[in-house]
Legacy VTK file of the C-alpha trace (Angstrom):
# vtk DataFile Version 3.0
C-alpha trace
ASCII
DATASET POLYDATA
POINTS 443 float
-42.211 -69.494 -1.149
-43.264 -68.873 -4.739
-45.809 -66.294 -3.466
-43.090 -64.507 -1.525
-40.850 -64.385 -4.615
-43.658 -62.965 -6.701
-44.375 -60.388 -3.969
-40.707 -59.335 -3.892
-40.707 -58.872 -7.673
-43.722 -56.548 -7.435
-42.056 -54.641 -4.554
-38.831 -54.149 -6.527
-40.828 -52.959 -9.526
-42.779 -50.470 -7.400
-39.587 -49.134 -5.801
-37.991 -48.806 -9.228
-40.969 -46.886 -10.576
-41.014 -44.607 -7.527
-37.260 -44.013 -7.842
-37.495 -43.198 -11.549
-40.473 -40.901 -10.915
-38.602 -39.101 -8.135
-35.492 -38.685 -10.272
-37.622 -37.352 -13.125
-39.412 -34.954 -10.753
-36.165 -33.604 -9.273
-34.584 -33.353 -12.724
-37.491 -31.240 -13.895
-37.334 -29.132 -10.720
-33.573 -28.669 -11.141
-34.068 -27.553 -14.745
-36.730 -25.090 -13.628
-34.445 -23.767 -10.877
-31.577 -23.384 -13.340
-33.849 -21.433 -15.649
-34.924 -19.220 -12.759
-31.309 -18.639 -11.720
-30.355 -17.846 -15.307
-33.323 -15.523 -15.603
-32.470 -13.898 -12.263
-28.858 -13.511 -13.344
-29.955 -11.865 -16.598
-32.260 -9.478 -14.764
-29.569 -8.641 -12.189
-27.003 -8.080 -14.931
-29.360 -5.707 -16.710
-30.009 -3.896 -13.437
-26.282 -3.619 -12.738
-25.516 -1.955 -16.053
-28.475 0.365 -15.520
-27.312 1.176 -11.959
-23.830 2.139 -13.165
-25.319 4.442 -15.802
-27.805 5.922 -13.300
-24.996 6.778 -10.903
-22.957 8.394 -13.658
-26.008 10.419 -14.686
-26.629 11.465 -11.052
-23.055 12.726 -10.767
-23.469 14.991 -13.774
-26.847 16.213 -12.535
-25.381 17.112 -9.136
-22.464 18.962 -10.726
-24.889 20.887 -12.942
-27.702 21.604 -10.447
-25.769 21.638 -7.141
-28.988 21.141 -5.151
-29.916 19.144 -2.087
-32.281 17.030 -4.197
-29.518 16.177 -6.668
-27.256 15.174 -3.774
-29.978 12.866 -2.400
-30.442 11.318 -5.859
-26.724 10.571 -6.118
-26.605 9.030 -2.657
-29.591 6.802 -3.510
-28.020 5.803 -6.839
-24.725 4.819 -5.216
-26.551 2.837 -2.534
-28.558 0.978 -5.184
-25.418 0.318 -7.225
-23.636 -1.248 -4.243
-26.689 -3.404 -3.451
-27.140 -4.652 -7.029
-23.417 -5.354 -7.404
-23.634 -7.357 -4.170
-26.485 -9.454 -5.634
-24.604 -9.895 -8.906
-21.526 -11.038 -6.978
-23.572 -13.586 -5.004
-25.017 -15.049 -8.208
-21.598 -15.409 -9.817
-19.487 -16.301 -6.812
-18.324 -19.819 -5.982
-17.859 -21.035 -2.420
-15.322 -23.615 -3.562
-13.327 -21.221 -5.773
-14.251 -17.651 -4.756
-13.301 -14.975 -7.255
-11.117 -12.389 -5.539
-11.831 -9.820 -8.219
-15.577 -9.817 -7.473
-14.940 -9.481 -3.742
-12.558 -6.557 -4.250
-14.919 -4.863 -6.674
-17.722 -5.072 -4.119
-15.448 -3.745 -1.368
-14.485 -0.748 -3.539
-18.136 0.077 -4.194
-18.950 -0.206 -0.483
-16.131 2.250 0.238
-17.491 4.589 -2.433
-20.988 4.299 -0.971
-19.709 5.208 2.487
-17.666 8.131 1.137
-20.523 9.606 -0.897
-23.294 9.133 1.663
-21.420 10.159 4.799
-18.388 12.220 3.894
-19.410 13.993 0.701
-22.912 14.472 2.102
-21.761 15.824 5.467
-19.180 18.107 3.890
-21.837 19.372 1.459
-24.156 20.235 4.360
-21.297 21.791 6.305
-20.490 24.062 3.355
-24.032 25.477 3.268
-25.137 22.883 0.718
-22.646 23.876 -1.918
-20.101 21.803 -3.802
-16.507 22.934 -3.378
-13.826 22.609 -6.051
-12.359 19.501 -4.376
-15.830 17.899 -4.299
-16.093 18.444 -8.060
-12.666 16.859 -8.616
-13.737 13.852 -6.563
-17.008 13.475 -8.484
-15.219 13.747 -11.841
-12.806 10.990 -10.833
-15.645 8.772 -9.624
-17.415 9.319 -12.970
-14.262 8.244 -14.833
-13.916 5.119 -12.709
-17.578 4.169 -13.185
-17.174 4.630 -16.931
-14.245 2.217 -16.734
-16.331 -0.206 -14.638
-18.965 -0.195 -17.368
-16.345 -1.236 -19.922
-15.018 -3.990 -17.645
-18.515 -5.279 -16.890
-19.445 -5.517 -20.575
-16.202 -7.343 -21.314
-16.637 -10.009 -18.621
-20.404 -10.522 -18.476
-20.353 -13.261 -21.112
-17.321 -15.043 -19.627
-17.854 -14.642 -15.901
-17.130 -18.337 -15.254
-13.688 -17.987 -16.835
-12.503 -15.250 -14.478
-9.511 -16.372 -12.414
-10.093 -16.762 -8.686
-7.001 -14.924 -7.409
-6.010 -11.292 -7.935
-2.446 -12.126 -9.048
-3.977 -13.957 -12.026
-6.880 -11.558 -12.536
-7.947 -11.475 -16.167
-11.004 -9.305 -15.633
-9.465 -5.938 -14.783
-11.687 -5.682 -11.691
-8.860 -5.957 -9.168
-6.970 -3.033 -10.675
-10.201 -1.058 -10.998
-11.033 -1.740 -7.338
-7.577 -0.565 -6.222
-7.970 2.651 -8.230
-11.484 3.261 -6.905
-10.326 2.723 -3.316
-7.521 5.218 -3.916
-9.963 7.867 -5.184
-12.160 7.463 -2.100
-9.193 7.380 0.276
-7.578 10.533 -1.094
-10.848 12.458 -0.865
-11.621 11.224 2.647
-8.186 11.123 4.292
-5.586 13.166 2.400
-4.252 16.422 3.824
-4.585 17.780 0.273
-8.016 16.595 -0.956
-7.764 14.153 -3.882
-3.960 14.424 -4.036
-0.772 13.002 -2.519
1.538 15.588 -0.888
5.265 15.376 -1.502
6.755 12.535 0.559
10.147 11.698 2.002
11.570 8.347 0.922
11.209 5.184 3.001
14.969 5.039 3.687
15.124 8.302 5.678
11.955 7.254 7.515
13.625 4.018 8.642
16.730 5.956 9.688
14.484 8.163 11.818
13.207 5.082 13.673
16.762 4.056 14.487
17.538 7.483 15.959
14.431 7.530 18.146
14.625 3.867 19.206
18.230 2.584 19.053
17.022 -0.810 20.288
15.092 -1.242 17.019
18.093 -0.452 14.823
19.639 -3.809 15.773
16.372 -5.685 16.260
17.047 -9.426 16.054
13.694 -10.410 14.640
12.267 -9.577 11.229
11.217 -6.142 10.019
8.349 -5.439 7.643
8.185 -1.946 6.162
5.335 -1.001 3.851
6.704 0.910 0.856
3.310 2.387 0.064
2.365 5.443 2.111
-0.698 4.847 4.304
-3.266 7.618 4.860
-5.657 8.067 7.766
-7.429 11.239 8.931
-4.916 13.608 7.356
-1.878 11.630 8.517
0.353 10.233 5.739
2.750 7.670 7.158
5.061 4.726 6.597
4.164 1.678 8.693
6.992 -0.483 10.041
6.361 -3.682 11.987
8.982 -5.600 14.016
8.301 -9.307 14.491
9.614 -12.202 16.549
8.468 -15.128 14.459
4.865 -14.402 13.582
4.272 -12.263 16.654
4.280 -8.467 16.337
6.709 -6.948 18.861
6.720 -3.268 17.898
4.675 -1.121 15.534
5.918 2.273 14.304
4.397 4.950 12.077
6.692 7.640 10.670
5.169 10.727 9.061
5.831 10.511 5.314
5.768 14.315 4.993
8.045 15.574 7.774
9.524 12.409 9.336
7.872 12.854 12.765
6.935 9.888 14.933
3.193 9.349 14.654
2.750 6.047 16.464
4.752 3.647 18.581
3.309 0.509 20.168
5.162 -2.014 22.305
3.455 -5.413 22.040
6.124 -7.418 23.859
4.344 -7.274 27.245
7.752 -7.237 28.936
6.545 -5.591 32.132
9.237 -6.768 34.517
10.835 -4.178 36.748
10.224 -2.043 39.794
6.906 -0.328 40.313
6.662 3.190 38.891
4.162 5.636 40.338
2.324 8.594 38.826
4.911 11.359 39.236
7.764 9.303 37.842
5.584 8.034 35.004
4.680 11.643 34.153
8.363 12.583 33.984
9.127 9.605 31.731
6.269 10.512 29.391
7.104 14.209 29.321
10.832 13.652 28.775
10.137 11.333 25.859
7.697 13.825 24.325
10.231 16.650 24.723
12.766 14.635 22.739
10.353 14.640 19.807
8.373 17.869 20.094
9.243 21.432 21.128
6.184 22.700 22.976
6.773 25.420 25.556
3.474 24.911 27.375
1.040 21.992 27.588
-2.091 20.907 29.394
-1.582 17.382 30.671
-4.174 14.966 31.981
-4.021 11.340 33.035
-6.178 8.236 33.048
-5.365 4.979 34.810
-5.940 1.714 32.961
-5.746 -1.726 34.565
-4.931 -4.635 32.263
-6.516 -7.715 33.821
-4.595 -10.090 31.553
-1.118 -8.900 32.539
-2.210 -7.413 35.886
-0.364 -4.301 34.820
-1.433 -0.737 35.600
-0.940 1.744 32.764
-0.728 5.506 33.154
-2.274 7.095 30.054
-1.125 10.707 29.688
-2.424 13.241 27.201
-0.490 16.429 26.481
-2.261 19.259 24.656
-0.003 22.139 23.512
-1.176 25.632 24.459
-0.515 28.916 22.671
-1.735 31.901 24.683
-5.275 30.932 25.707
-5.800 28.504 22.819
-5.419 24.745 23.150
-3.932 23.162 20.023
-6.045 20.001 20.143
-4.853 18.873 16.700
-1.325 18.336 18.077
-2.250 16.454 21.255
0.213 13.742 22.269
-0.826 10.501 24.004
1.770 8.533 25.965
1.060 5.325 27.885
3.536 4.263 30.589
3.624 0.850 32.267
3.734 0.924 36.054
5.913 -2.206 35.933
9.308 -0.883 34.917
8.177 2.442 33.452
8.268 1.288 29.825
6.695 3.432 27.110
4.108 1.083 25.663
2.326 3.563 23.377
2.940 6.976 21.851
0.678 8.699 19.325
0.390 12.127 17.714
-1.269 13.220 14.463
0.253 16.639 13.770
3.174 18.770 14.979
4.041 22.461 15.289
0.618 23.701 14.244
0.369 27.481 14.416
-2.775 29.297 15.550
-4.361 30.847 12.438
-5.856 34.325 12.385
-9.508 34.357 13.384
-10.830 37.388 11.521
-14.595 37.857 11.872
-16.086 35.479 14.424
-19.585 34.215 15.113
-20.782 35.483 18.503
-21.013 32.817 21.202
-24.584 33.858 21.969
-25.641 33.325 18.345
-23.839 29.965 18.202
-25.488 28.719 21.377
-28.910 29.828 20.180
-28.521 28.009 16.857
-27.247 24.775 18.448
-29.098 24.944 21.759
-30.355 21.350 21.503
-26.763 20.098 21.173
-25.636 22.194 24.141
-27.858 20.463 26.691
-25.463 19.265 29.423
-22.546 21.027 27.674
-20.476 24.024 28.744
-18.092 26.373 26.969
-14.447 25.397 27.423
-12.468 28.043 25.538
-10.789 28.233 22.126
-9.026 25.346 20.411
-7.231 24.657 17.151
-8.462 21.548 15.359
-7.827 19.769 12.086
-10.491 17.488 10.666
-12.058 16.226 7.478
-14.334 19.286 7.546
-11.346 21.648 7.595
-9.439 19.653 4.934
-7.037 18.911 7.800
-5.942 22.547 7.844
-5.787 24.260 11.275
-8.968 26.126 12.231
-9.769 27.986 15.459
-12.883 26.563 17.103
-15.146 27.158 20.077
-14.828 24.152 22.373
-17.727 22.760 24.410
-17.385 19.882 26.837
-19.953 17.648 28.484
-20.990 18.367 32.067
-22.229 14.804 32.609
-20.075 12.893 35.057
-19.370 9.818 32.901
-19.242 11.583 29.510
-16.001 12.653 27.831
-17.579 14.216 24.726
-16.285 17.496 23.315
-17.761 19.478 20.417
-15.856 21.985 18.300
-17.398 24.769 16.174
-15.572 26.904 13.607
-15.425 30.447 15.038
-15.754 31.929 11.539
-18.777 29.954 10.293
-20.355 28.468 13.411
-20.367 25.016 11.783
-19.474 21.965 13.840
-16.151 20.693 12.527
-14.987 18.114 15.050
-16.147 15.819 17.846
-13.827 14.077 20.265
-14.327 11.295 22.773
-11.855 10.067 25.340
-11.473 6.296 25.360
-10.755 6.350 29.075
-12.289 8.535 31.738
-9.735 10.932 33.205
-9.174 10.916 36.922
-9.415 14.327 38.651
-5.850 15.384 37.785
-5.207 18.094 35.214
-2.312 20.538 35.212
-0.964 23.248 32.968
2.819 23.166 32.907
5.764 24.605 31.061
7.786 22.000 29.186
11.225 22.777 30.530
LINES 1 444
443 0 1 2 3 4 5 6 7 8 9 10 11 12 13 14 15 16 17 18 19 20 21 22 23 24 25 26 27 28 29 30 31 32 33 34 35 36 37 38 39 40 41 42 43 44 45 46 47 48 49 50 51 52 53 54 55 56 57 58 59 60 61 62 63 64 65 66 67 68 69 70 71 72 73 74 75 76 77 78 79 80 81 82 83 84 85 86 87 88 89 90 91 92 93 94 95 96 97 98 99 100 101 102 103 104 105 106 107 108 109 110 111 112 113 114 115 116 117 118 119 120 121 122 123 124 125 126 127 128 129 130 131 132 133 134 135 136 137 138 139 140 141 142 143 144 145 146 147 148 149 150 151 152 153 154 155 156 157 158 159 160 161 162 163 164 165 166 167 168 169 170 171 172 173 174 175 176 177 178 179 180 181 182 183 184 185 186 187 188 189 190 191 192 193 194 195 196 197 198 199 200 201 202 203 204 205 206 207 208 209 210 211 212 213 214 215 216 217 218 219 220 221 222 223 224 225 226 227 228 229 230 231 232 233 234 235 236 237 238 239 240 241 242 243 244 245 246 247 248 249 250 251 252 253 254 255 256 257 258 259 260 261 262 263 264 265 266 267 268 269 270 271 272 273 274 275 276 277 278 279 280 281 282 283 284 285 286 287 288 289 290 291 292 293 294 295 296 297 298 299 300 301 302 303 304 305 306 307 308 309 310 311 312 313 314 315 316 317 318 319 320 321 322 323 324 325 326 327 328 329 330 331 332 333 334 335 336 337 338 339 340 341 342 343 344 345 346 347 348 349 350 351 352 353 354 355 356 357 358 359 360 361 362 363 364 365 366 367 368 369 370 371 372 373 374 375 376 377 378 379 380 381 382 383 384 385 386 387 388 389 390 391 392 393 394 395 396 397 398 399 400 401 402 403 404 405 406 407 408 409 410 411 412 413 414 415 416 417 418 419 420 421 422 423 424 425 426 427 428 429 430 431 432 433 434 435 436 437 438 439 440 441 442
């Protein structure tokens, strides 16, 4: 028994030594890792400051040189800045208490990266590799915001751990900077007047407009949420109003903040009870509703049929394209979805209204256009003149040559500015149209 006791004492001693050795080993390893993290953080911080300055320098070089190489340098600089900021955020972010300001700052830089690489770059190429005045305004505003980011970064680098985790208690200035940076990118990418807000109607008249169009919503028994800030998307400036029953969205409405037109209506109630409505009646319902809102004398209308497996409801999806002479005003197309169960309007959308056909002036010959873009025109055929508004036209109406796909399952259409020959718009139909297209007067 005494031998066993002595053996146990030796075993305990060995275990204790092993435990102390392991703790010492892991303590040393942890210290080394902390040093590496600190070193990595220092290196990343240095790189971040350098990346901000590099991007600012690239902006000035592009404005001065206005060359394709300078544009590529800026795009690379912005991409590197977003990547380094992402790494810096990861090093300073906490899973337990994430800092909202860092997340929003990263999101703003990702938006800037996307805007510079895709939208500024594509517009630059579309304008024969030249900066336009609105591009210069955008770049100047980005430069100012990056200069401000540099100030914010230098003020918080030494106290990153003390930054509050929520934006309502943000003491870093990053949340406000991110909101401003997002606004700069959004106005350049989406505004009908590049880099600026047009003059808007007030929210009150916009809400009154909803009540006139949809009397049922004027006395809606649920809750109503109206965004006071004007939203912007693809040249459409709108107020968004949501109608809720509890937490469930019942109706969604967009009212144009410039002229008060209805831009979007969605019925999410799924109240599809009622008698079955067939194509002709659904067309009349859609057309009558459109005529209450728009005053088009002639339209091309087409229809797709959608089957909702969840509700077992068939939806007639109509598209109305206004026509002036021989020109289709694609920018003003109206989409109306009608439920076959009861004939309810479950969706209405339109981006622009009353667009006039601009003068063409000198036009690129079709033969020259097709020769220059012959690779794009494989399986495409000419489909007449159209009026479009897009980012590449600054959302102003432009007459375009329209080409459509000849492939059976493709719904792609390409649009080329008749004056320059540049591609300015591409459209895709979400649903394949059935063989039913008519041109009718809207009486």
